[in-house]
N, C-alpha and C positions, 0 to 999 in steps of 0.2 A: 483712255484718253478721249476727251469729248471735243468735237469741233464746235467752235463758238464764233459768233459774229456779233461781237459786243462793241457798240460805238463809243462806250465810255473808256476804252483802253487805248493806250498809245501803241502804235505799230513798232514792233521790234524792241520795245523797252519793257523790262520787268517792272511790275508795280505791286505795291501792297496798299490796299484800300483801308482807310481809317474808319473806326467806329464813331469817333467824334472828331470834328474838324480841328486840325492843329495839334492833335495829341502826340504826333511824332516829333514836332518841334519842341513841345513841352518836355517830352521824355529825353531829348538830347540835352536840353538845358539842365535837367536834373543830373545828367551823367557827366557833365563837364568836369566836375571836381575829381572824378575817378581816372581821368586821362593822365598817364604818367610820362609818356614818351611822344611818339609822332602823332598819336591820336587815331581815331577810326576813319574809314572811308568817308568821303563827302556825302552829305544828305541833300537830296533834291526833292522838295515838296511842291506839288502843284494843286491848285484849287480849280475844279471844273464846274461849269454851270450849263444848264440846258436852256438854250435860246428859243426852243420851239414850244416846250410845255411849261407854261407859267405856273409857279408854285412848286415846281419840282425841287427837291432838296439838293443843295450843292454837294459835290463829292470831293473828298480829299484823298490824295494818294501820294506815295513817296517811293523812291528807289535810291539805292546806293550807287555811287559812281567814283571811278578813279581815272585820272589822266586829263581832266578838264583844265583848260587854261584859266587860271584865277589870278592873273597878274594885275587885273583891274576890274572895276565893277562893269565896264563895258563888255569885256570878254565873257564874264559870267552871264550877263544879260543876253549875250548872243547865244549861249548854250540853252538858256531857258526859252528863248524865242524859237530855237530850232525844234523844240518839242511841240510847238503849236502846229507845225506842218504834219507831224505824225498823226494828229487827230483828224485833219482833213483827209489824209490818205486812207485812214481807217474806213471812212464812209464810202469811198470810191471803190473799195475792193468788190463789194457785192451789190450795191444799190445804184451807184452812179449819181447819187444825190448829195447835197451838202450835209455835212455832219451836224446833228442837233446839239452836240456837246462842244463847248469851247473852253479853252484854258483862260480862266479869269485872272489868276495871279500865280506867282511862283516864288518860292524862297529857296535860296541855295546857301548851305552851311558848310564852311570849310575851317578846320581847326588850324590855328597858327601855333606850331609847336615851340617857337622861340619865345614869344610873348605870353604864351599860355592863355590865349583868348580865342573865341569862336567868331570868325568873320562871317557876316551874313549879308546877303544881297537880296532885296525884295523887289520884284518886278510886277507892275500892274499893267495888264493888257486890255485896252490901250491905256497908256499913262506913262508914268515916269519910273525912274530907278532910284532906289534908296538903299544905302549901305550903312551898316553900323557894326559894332563888335559887342560881344557879350562876355563878361569875365566869368571866372569860376564860380562866383556867387550868384550868377544869373542876372546881374545888373547890366543895362544897356549903356553904351558910350559911343559918341561919334568918333569917326576915324580922323583924328587930327594929324597924325604922323604918316606921311607917305611911305615911310619904311615898312609899315605894317603890310602893305601889299607885296613888297619884295620878300618879306619873311614868309608870307602866306603862300606865295608862288613856289618858293623852294620847298616848303613843307609838303605841298600837294604833289610835286614831282617826286620827291623822295618816297612818299607813300606808294605811288604807282611803281617806282623802281623796286622797292623792297617787298612788295606784296607777293605772296606765294599762294594765293587762293586757287590758282589754276594748276598748281603743281600736283604731283601724284599724292603727296601727303600734306596738301596745303592747309594753312591755317590750323596747324596742330591736329590734323586729321578731321577737322570739322569745317568744311568749306562754307563760306557765307553764301546763303541763298539770295538770288536776285541781285547780284553785283554786276554792274555794267562797267567794263574796262575799255578805255580808249588809249591810243598811243600817246604817251605824255609829251614826246618830242618828235613829231612826225616829219620835221624838216631840219635841214642843217642850220638854218637861220635861228629857229627856236632853240636848237641845241646850243648854239653859240651864246645866245642871250641867257640861257640857264647857267652856263658855266661862268658868265660874267657876274651874275648876281650870287651864285654859289660861292665864288671867290670872295665877294664882299662879306658874306655871312659865315665864312669858313671858321673864323676864330671864335664863333659862338656855337660851333657844331657840337661841342662836348655837352652842351645843355640838353641836347636831344636824346641822350642816352646811347646805349650801344648794345651789342649782341648779348645773349643770355650768358655766355661763357666768360665774359669779361666783367669784373666787378666795378671798376672805375673807368669812366669814359675819358679818353685822351684825344689829342689832336690826330693821332694815327689810328684810333679805334673809336669811332662814333658813327651814328647813322648817316651823317652827311658823307663822311669818307667811305664808309662801306657801300652806300648807295652808288656813288660814282665808280668805285672799283667793280661793283657787280654789273653796272650798266655797260661799261667799256670792256670788261673782262669776258662777258658772255658773247659779245660780238667780235672778240679777238681784235680789239682796237685799243689796246693798252698804251699805244703810243700817244693817243690823245689825252689819256689820263696822265701820262708822264709830263706832257706840256702844261697841264693844269697845275700839277703839284710842284713843278720846277720853280715857278715864280714864288710860291708860298714857302718853299724850302729855304729860301734866302732869309726869311724872317725867323724861322724856328727850325733847329736841326732835327727835331723829332719827326717832322714831316718827311725826313729822309727815309723813314721806314716804308711808307707807301710809295714814295718816289722810286726807291730801289726795287721794290716789288713790281712796279709798273715796267721799269727798264728790263728786269729779268724776263717779264712776259713778252717783251719784244726782242729777246735774244741779244740785248746790249749788256753783256755780262761785265765787260771791262768798266764801262761807265757806272754800272750798278755797284761794283766793288769799290770804285773810287768814291762814290757817294757815301757808302757805308763807312769807309775809312775816315772821311772828313767829318761825318756826323758823329761818329763815336769818339773822335779826337776832341770834339767840342762838348759832347754830352755822353761820357762813358757809362753812366748809370741808367741809360734808357733800355729797358728790357724789350721794347718794340724793335729797336735796331738790332739787338742780339737775336731776336726770334727770326728775323729775315735772314740774318747771316747763318744761323743754325740750319734753316731750311735749305739754303744754298749749298752748304757743306754736306748736308745729308744727300742731296741729289747728286753731288760729286763723289759720293762714297767716302768722304773724309769723316768717318764716324767718330774717330778718337778726338779730332778737333771739335767736332760738333758737341761731343759729350762735355768737354771742358767749358764750352760756352753755355751749354744748357744748365750746368751746375751754377755758373755765374748768374744766369738769368733768374734762377730760383733764389739766389742770394739777394738780388736787387728787388725782386717782386715776390716775396714768399706768400703773400695773400692772394695771388692771382692763380686761377685754375690753369690758364693757358701755359704758364711756365712749367708747372709740374707735369702737365700732360705731354708737353714737348720733351721733357726729360724722360718720361716713360717711353715715348716713341723711340728715342735714341737707344735706350736700354734694350728694347725689343729688337731693334735692327742689329744690335751687337750680339744678341743671343744671351744677354745677361738677364734671364727671366726672373730670378729672385730679386735682383735690384729693381726690376721693372715693377714687380708687385709692391715692393716697399715704397717706391715713388708714387705709384697709383694710390696706395693707402694714405699717403700724405697730402693728396690733392684737397684743397679747400673747396667744399661744395656749397653752392648757393641755391636758395629757394627760387624755383622758376616762376617768373612773372608772366602771366598771360598777356596776350596782345590787347591793346586798347580796343574796347568795343562799347557800343552804346546799347543799353537795355531798351527794348521796344515793346509796347503792348501788343497783344495778339491781334493781328489784322482781321478785319471783317471777311475779306477774301483776298486771294493772291492770284495774280496773272503773270504766268511765265510763258512768254511767246515761243512758239515752236513751229517751224515750217513743216508742212506735210512731207512725208516720205515720198520721193518721186517714184519709187517702186510700187507704191500703192495707188497712184493716180490712174484713172482710166485712160485709155488710148486717145490721144488728141487733146487731152485736158491740160490747160495751162496752169502750172503750179502757182504763178504769180497772182492769178485771179481767185485762187482758192483761199478762203479765210484761214488764218493760222490756228493752230491748236494751242491748247493751254496745258502745259505740262513740261516735263524734262525729257532729255534724250534717253534717260534710263527707264522711263515708264513702259517702254515697249518690251522690256525683258519679262520673262516668265517669273511671277512672284516666288515660285518655288525655288528658283535659282538664287534668291537672296537669303534663303534660310541658312543659318550658321549654327553649328554645334556649340552648346554653352561653354565647353572647355576651350574652344578656340576664341570665343568672345572675351574670355577672362584672362587671356595671356597677359602676365604682368609687364612684359617688355613693351606692350603697346602704350603703356602710360608713362614711359620714361621720357623726360624732357630736359633740355638744358644741359647742365654739367653732368647729370646722371646718365643721360644718353651718350654723351661723349666718353665718359668713363666706361660705360658698357661696351662701346665700340673698341676701346683699347683692350678690354678684357677678351673680346672676340678675336682681336689680332693675335693675342698670345695663344689662345686655344687653337687657332687655325694653324699655328706654326708647330706646336708641340703636342697637341691632342689633349683630351679631357683627363686621362689618367696622369700624364706628366704634370698637367696644371695642378691637380690635386696634390701631387707629391711636392711640387714647389710651394704650394700653399702650406702644407704641413711643416716644411722646413723653415719657412719664414715666420709664420704666425703661430701663436699659442692655440693649440687645439683644445676642445672642451674636455676630452678624456685626460690629457696631460694636466690641465688645470685641476681637475677633480682629484687625481692621484697626488699631485703635489700638495694640494690643500689638506688631504687626508694625512699625509706624512707630517706636515707641519703641526696639525692638531694633535697627532699622536705624540710628537716630541714635547709639546707644551703640557699635555696631560701627564706624561712621564716625569717631567721636571717638577711640576706642581705636586704630584704625589710624593716624590722623594723629599721635597722641601718640607711638606707637612709631616712626614715620618720623622725627619731629623729634628723638627721643631718640637714634636711630642717627646722625643728622647731627651732633648735639652730640658724641657720642663720637668720630666721625671727625675733627672739628675739633680736639678736645682732643689726639688722638694726633699731629696734625701741627704742634703748637705749637713743638716743638724738633726740628730736623732736623740731622743731621751734614752735613759737607762744605759749610758755609757756606750752609745753607738759610735760608729766610725766618724771621724771628723770629715768636713767637706773637702779639705785638701787631699787627705789620704784617699777618700772616695773617688775624687776626680783623677788622682794618679792611677788608681786601679782600673777605673772604667775607660780611661782615655785610650783610644787606639794609637798604634805606632805608625808614623808616617813612613812612606816608602823611601823618601829622600833623606830620612834621618832627622828631619826637623820636628818641632813640637806639633802634635796633631790635635790642637784644640778644635773643638766643634764651634763653628761661628754662632753668634747669637741669632735669635729669630729675625730681627729686622734686616740683617744682612742677607738672610735667605730670601726674604721677600723682594729685596732689591734685585737679586739674581733672577727671580721669576719675572720681574718686570723687564729685565734685559731680554729674557727669552721671548716675551710677547712682542717686543719691539723689533724682532728680526724681520727684515723685509722679505718680499715674496721671492726674490731671486736668490735668497740664501745668504745675503750680506747682513751682518749684525750692526747694530747702532754703535755710535762712537762713545757711548757713555763708559765711564771707568768704575771699577769696583776696587775696594781696599782690602788688602790681605796683609796680615802681620806675620813676620818671620820670628824665629826664636829669639832674636836680640831686640825685638820691639821696633824694628825699622819698617815703615810702611812704604808700599810701592803700588801705583795704580797702573792698570793695563786693560786694553779692550779684550773681551772674551768672545770667541765664536760660540755657536749654539752647542757644539760638541763639548767644548771646554766647560761651558756652564753646566751641562748635564753631568759631565765627569766629576766636576767639583762638588756638586750637590750630592752625588751618589758615592763619592770616594773612588779610589782606584779599583778597577774591576778585578785585578788579580788578587789583591789583598782581601777585598770583600768576599771573594769566592772561598778563600781559606777560612774566613771568620764566620760568614753567615750565608747559608744556602739561599736565603730570600733575596740576596743582592743580585742574583742572576736574573730574577724576574723583573727587577727594576732597572736593568742595564739599558743605556740609550741605544738607539738604532745605529748601525754601522756608519762610519763617517764616509765611506766610499759611496754609499747609496745617496747620501745627502748631496755630495758633490755632483753626482751624475744628473740629478734633477735640477739643481741650481744652475749648472752650466748650460743646459738646454734653454732654461728660462732667461738666462742672462743674454742670450743671443737671439731671442725672439721678441716679437712685438704683438700687441693686441690688435686684432683685425677690426677696423671700423665697422660699425653696424651696417652702414649703407653698402659697403663693399661685400660684406657677408650676404646681404640680400641680393646683390648682383650675381653672386655665385649661384644662388638658388634660381634666379631668373634665367641664367645661362643653362642650368640643368634642365629646366622645363623646356626651353627652346630646343636643346639637343635631343631630348626625349621625343618631342613631337617631330623633329626633323628626321629621326630614325624611322618613325612611322611613315613619314612622307616618302622616304626612299623605298620602303617596302611597297607602298601603294603604286608608285610609278613603275617599279620593277614588275609588279603583278600586272599592271595595265599593259606594259609592253609584251609580256608573255602571252596574255590573253589575245592581244591583237595579232601576234605572230602565229598562234595556234588556231584560234577560231575566227579571226578576222571580224570580230564583233566588239562593239564598244561596251563591254560588260561593266567596266569600272565607272563609266560616266554616270551611271545611275546610283552610285554609292557616294559620290561627292558632288555637292552643288558647285555652281560657278563661284559663288562668294567664298566657299571654303577653299577652292583651289587658289583663289586670289590671296587668301591669308597664308596658305602654304608657300606661295611665291614670295610674299613679303618675308616669311620666316627664312626661307633659303637664301634670299638676298641679304638679310640681316646677318646671317652666319657666313657670308662671303662664299656661297656656293652658287655662282651665277648660272651655270648650265642647268642645274636643277630648278633654279628660279624661272628660267625661260620655259622649261617643260611645264611647270605649274601654271604660269601665266597663259601659255598657249591652250592648255586644257580649260582654263577659265574662259577664254575668248571663244572656244568652240561651243560653249553652253550659254553665254550671254555677252552683251556688250559691256565693256568696262573701260572707261577712259584711263583709269589708274593702270590697268594691265597694259594698255597700249603705250602709255607714257613710259612705263618701266622698260618694256621691250625695246621701244625706240631708243631710249638712252643707252641701253646695253649694246645694241647694234651700232649706234653712232660712235661709242667708245672704241669699238672694234674696227670702225671704218667700213662697215658693210653697207654699200650704197643701196642695193635693191631692198633689203629688209627695212632699213631706216626710212626710205621714201615710201614704202608700202604702209608702214605704221603712220607716217605723217599724213598720207592721203586719207586713211581711215579717220584720223582725228579731225582734220580740217573739214572734211565732209560733214561729220556729225556736229562740229561746233558751229558751222555755218547755219545749220538748221536751227540752232539755238540763238542766232543773231549775235554770235561772238566773233567779232571781226578784228580783234587786236593782232597786230603783227609783231611788235617788239616793245618791251621785253616779254617773252613767253617761252615755255619749255620747248615748243616746236621749233621756234627760230633758233634757240640755243643749240639744238641738236643738228639742225640743218647747217648752221654755220660751222659746226665741227667738221662736217663733210667737206664744206667749201674750203676750209683751211687745209685739210689733209689732201684733198684730191684736186682742188681748183674748181672754180665756178663752171667753166666750160664742160668739164667731165661730168659734173653733177647734173647739169642741164641735159646733156646727151643721154645720161642714164635714165632720166625721167622721161624723155621722149621715147626711148626704147621700150619702156614699160607699157605703153599704150593705155594709159589711164583714161577714164572718162573726161570729156572736155572740161566740165565744170571743176572737177577735182584738180585737173592740170592747171587751170587758171588760178585756183586758190593757192596752190603751192608756189606758183611763179611770183606771188607777192613777196615772198621771202628773198627770191633772187633779185627782184627789183630793189628791195631795201639794201641788199648787200652791195649792189652796184652804186646806189646813190651815196651811201655812207662809207663806201670803200672798206668793206669788211676784208680782213686778211684772207687772201686767196681769190678775191673777186676779179683780179686783173689777169688771171691765167687759167 
C-alpha cells in the first residue's frame, strides 16, 4: 500500500479514471439494452480541469453510487455540487494551498426501471443544469412527463434497498469494486415521501421483475414489494409495512399475502388470519395467500393442515418453484422423506439471470481511498492531516494467507444460484435429519438406479431375442411343411401330411401352426412392451376348432408361451424346446413391480447429490483438521496446524460447515481464519450467528471490528446494512437500554464506540422494535 498525495482525486470517494473522456458514458449507453429489471447502480461521471497549468489535458473519472436522492434534477445537481468541495479539501490536507484541479462538469445517470429509460442530469460548473433521458436504442429525448422523476426516484431507492454488495456473499460472491453507498431514506420525512410515491407506482411494480425463485412477478411478489418488506423487516418495523399495504389491499385481495405477512411479523395473528380468510374467500386460487397460510400453520405445528394446503398450492401454481419447495419442506417436517424427494424432483427449475450490470472499459488507474491505520501513526501525529492511502482494507493481509488449494476453489456448490441453490438447501435439510446413508437408501427406494435399469433392460432384450428366435424357427418349420404338401411319385397328400405332422394341443383343440404373418405380429407385440412390464393394448386373432375368432391382449409371457408352445408338451416331444423356453414369469413381475413404483431422477437433482457428496467429504476432512488442531494445542500449546491451512482456506471451510448446517464448526473455522488475516466475510458470518443466539458481547465485538475497518474505507452507510440488521436483532431481543449498557461495559475505544452508537440513534429516531425499553 502506497501513500499518495494526489490533487486529482476526490476525498473519500472511489474513482476510476478514463483513458478517453466520456468513455464510461458511452459504455453505459451501449449497455442499456441489456438491463432487464431494476438496472445497475447509478453512474456519476465528473470532468476535471487544471486551472493552474494551461494546456494540461482534462481528466475524466467516474464512480458508482447508491442511495442518492434523484427525485428531481435539483437534488441530483446538489450531489454533483457536493463533490466539488472534496477537491478543495484534498489540497488542504498537505499543502494548505488552493487545489489546482477543479470539477468542470458532471453527469449523473440513473436508470428508470418502470419506463426502461436512463435519466441523465448534466451540470456545468459554473453554469446551468440540463436533464434528458436516453432510451434503450441510445436516442436522447427531453423529459416531458413529470411522472418520470417519480418513477426514477422509486427505482433508485429500491436499488439501494435490495443491493447486497456489502453482504457476506454479496453480488453473487463478486462484490462491485468502488461502490459508494449512502442511506437512501435518512429521515422520517423522506421515508414518508417515498411511501407516498411507491403507493402511486405500486400497481406497476410487477414490471420490475421479482426474485430468482419466482417465475412470474405478481402484486405480492415483485421488486417493489420485496424491497419494502426487506426495508421494514430488517429493522423490525413491519407495522409500518402493514399500514402501507392495508390501503392497497382494499383494491386487490392478492395484496393480502404481504399484508398478512406484515401483521404476523408484528404478532397480530388474529388480524392476519382474518385478512387471509377474507382474501381467500374473494380469490381462492391465489397461491401467494396459501403460501402465507402454510407458513403460519407450519410455525404452529399444524403440519397435516399445512400439507393439504401445500398440495393445493401446487395444484394452483404447478409451474412455480416456490410451491413445490414449500411442499418439500412440509414433507421434511413430517418425516416423509421419500415424498419429500419426489416433490423436490418435481420442482420446476429456472435458469438464473445475473444482476443487471454495465460493462466498463478497463480504467487507466483506480483510486480507492483508505484512511491510515491509527496504530501505525507516530506518536502525536494527527490522522486527519495524513493523506489517505490508495487501496482496500484487505491489502494489509499477508498475500500468502490468500492462497487457496485448487480443490477448494473448484467446489461445485460455490456456483449454485437461484432455484438450484434453494433445492440444494432443501437436500441439505434432509441429510441433516437422516444422515447420508439413509438419504441414499431413500434415493434408491424412490428413484430408478442405474444398476436396476441395466438389469431390467438386459432382461427385456433377452425376452425379445428369445421370442424372435422362436418365431423364426416356427416360420421355417411352416415353410418346410408347405413345400412337402405335394410330392411326385405317389407321395403323401398335403392333408394327410398335415394331419401327421400337426402336434396335439393340450386343451384338445386343433393345434394348427399359425401362418408366418401372425408370428411377426406377435413379435411386434413383444417389442411394444413398455419399460415397466405392461404390454400394449393391441389384439391378436386366434382361431378355435370351430372357426370362431376371438381377440384378446397378451402379456409378454403369454406371447412367448404361444410362440413356443406349451412347455410340458414341448419337453415330451422335443428336447430343444427347453433351451427356447421363456424366462420365469415371477422374475418378470419382480422387476416390473419395482419399476412401476419408481421415477427417473432429474439430471439436475442427480448432480446435486454429487455436489452434496463432495461437500460432505471435505467437511469430514475439516472435522479431522479441527480435532487435530485442538489436540495439538492441548498437548504442545503450539499453533502447529495454523501453518497447514491459510486464512482463505479456513474461510472456505467455514462456508462449507455453515452450508451443511453445522454452525459450531463454522464458528471454529471462521475464528481460525480471523487469527491469520482480516476477513470482512468471516466477521459478518460470526456476527450474524451470535446475533441469532442473542449473544450481546460477541455480536458487539464483531460489529466494532467491522465499523472500525469500514470507516477507514469511507463507508458510512447506517441502514440498510448487515451490521444494522444484526444490531437491531439484539435491540428487539434485549431492549435498547440493555444493549447500550453492554456496549459501555466493554470499554471499546472511543472512536469505535461513537461509530456503533449511530445504529442506536437510528433505532431511536425510526422507533425500531425494542428501542423504547
